[in-house]
Phi, psi and omega in degrees: 000156183285126175229107197305307184287318179299318180294323181291320189260324200236318192306322185293346184272001179302131179082000182276122183274351181300146180290128172264303182245123174245141184226146175288127177079012179214162181292147174292155178241120179285166176300316182296319178294324178296316178297324178294318177296317179297320180296317178298319178293324177298319176298320180296320179294315180295324178296335178268010173099008181295131175237162182307133180092348178291147178270142174241108179273132181229119170234089186214162179295152177298127180203163175299322180296327178290323175298315179294328177296323175299310179298321181294319180298316178297314183296326181274002177086010180274182180240120186275129183229089179278145179239143175306132181291347179274351181297142180279173179302316182295321179294316178298322179300320178296312182297315181294317179296325181282317185278338181048063183285163172277326184224139172241129178244127184217162174300144181303330180293341181260001188303310183296321183291327186261354183302315180293325180294313179295315181298330182296337178246012179075021181270152173275132179259123176239158182246148175214116182264169184300331180272006178091354178280170178136172182293334178296322188255001189302322184243027183298324184300333181275354183264154181295148178272007174232146182221134178286105186302135180281135181292128174216140183263175182304326183272352179288152181285140176241331182220150174225109182243131181270136176287166188292336176071040179290338174230110180079192182291147174297145182246138179270112179278121182271117184246124183275169175304316182285327174308312183282318182295317182296318181293320178298314180300315182295315183291322177302317180288316185292322181262003174057045179280133181228176178294347179276352182278152169233119181264131169278118183247102179239013180273158170291159181245023172261012189227156179309316186300303185287329184269297189276334177272301186292308185283320180298320182290319180291324174297314182298325183270345184076027180277167178264145180242122170274103193267117182243143181300326182194179178289123176226115188303313181297320180294320178296313180303316181293329184276336187305317181296343183247017181234169177235341184228144169223125171251125183211177173261164184307325181296333174303314187284324177292324178290322175296319179295335179281000181247127184294344180288344178285109183222172175298322181295318182297324186258014186300328182270356180285142179260324188203132171248127183240140179231143177194188180079338177205157182296137175266122179298140179302324181292328176293317178303311183294316181295323180293320177296317180298324183279320189247341187086355180264139174263115179298136178265113179262138179229176186220132177202179181214164175304318185283345189232357192057216183273139185251308182228164176204143167296155186287154172286310176252107184142182185288123172264099194273119178302140179085000178236164177249018172083210186242162180303140175292156179306132179085358182248131178257137176233134174221157178248132187228164169285129185300321185284319189255337185081001178285144180291142181276165178291157177305137180078353179277155175281136179210169176288130180280125174239147185222144178220140178164179181292347179278344187282134186300174184268355182127180181264134182303120177055029177227070182298327180292317178295320178299313181295328181285333187244348179240107186290159178300332181274006175096353179281132176263131180273108190286333187087356177265145176258135183220172179216137183247132179285171181300330180259018167091009177276130181268133172244135178271120180276327180156183175276147178302322180289345177268352176302132180258125176250109185233121180061027180088356180259143173273128180237126179264117186307322185299327180298320179286320180299322179298322178292313181298320184291345177273349183284135179302133179094354179262124176277312178195170182211162174219127181248137184207167180252146174233155182302140179219132187298322184270319189258357184088302174221145173252144182274128177239140177242121172263126187235132178256121180278158168300150183307326184264004186255153172240117184264140178252117180306325180294321178292322176298316180300316180297320180296320180290319182299331180287339189243342186232152178299156187302322184291350179263000184282128174300144177277336178218149173241118180255119179270118183230161184287323180202156178273141177291134182225157172272185186294341179261009174089005180281134179293133182263089183290336176300318179294322178292318179300316180296320183292321189248008184293334183264358183281000000 
């Protein structure tokens, strides 16, 4: 029967002996063997009562079995809901209580802690460990390697991903079969991914980047995945000569640049390096090109939209920008208050419309109405600026906009100046409450390991390039910026840390 996403990504690989997943220290898994594993897991899910539209919550270590569980959930007509492994018991309790899943899958070490949470919503709790063992997989060998795929259409839900919830409750973004399928098709074409590619996969798979971008595109193209549990510098270095693609976050590239083994010779066989999930510093882009000859391709996306823009495959990959809208995707910049489009070169709220845009927030109609316009445009909350030739630059989040003394200050403008100063590795600029100005500008600056930074020298450098109202009132020298698991700087944590200084 027709199952839109399964048919787009997986069905055609039945009987294919080509390697899909390769792992260090373990046997390769062919496409056909992967489909067999997914089918057995689909039988296991149905045996536990899964019906079309039911949610499957998964908080487990990255494993081949978890990838197959994603495919199985789609094939069985369920909705896949992966959770960050760092979430606490209370956080998991909120997600499970909100999503009301039929099945919860967790690491065996969490079984006792989560049993009451799953039971509270009538869900079955199954275990899946990093080595593939657990109650979910205990009797897979006895189950059939074929499964009659459940019919699901383009508009049916395939994924439910919760946003980070930095302001208020986390929201569950409802992603349809076509939301995911359309983005996979577009990215395969735009990035020219083929069955001849081998992707180094060191990302987590509880997130859009590692799951829906990396795995969906390689499945759609029939490419091979070098599957790694996590980022390991030595493992990446060893894999590069036998790979063609790497999808990573900016910290992947800064860590690679910190190793003398990264050379043109090492990366000679690579076709494409892609970066996302957090802003890539222009200096990292330039340094990587100087070292390897490769221009990193930076793109932009969100949980609610999948990928929105990308620098071109053939054409200028411009440092400091996230490229142009993907085919079939519309991007506009608007005034936050009125929704009117801003003038060319002006900063505005990024809004996006296309087949990639989600269906709304799970059980939050008011939030959906506030952020998803009647005309289909989603209000991203990001502020951007478009060049004359259509390249989008992300200025920052609307909530990160600093209003000081009646002036709007965009943190990235100050960060760009600071990051160019000798001895500065990176910086984060944010606002804290101020009795006179509303907000005061603070700059947290991370020095190079061998450098000693003088706040006065930083101040002088900024004063030479920016208007007075943009000058930080304090410079805090810190060892590292707080980040989440995908490498995004957590300015909320910085505001809390330095608000009383």
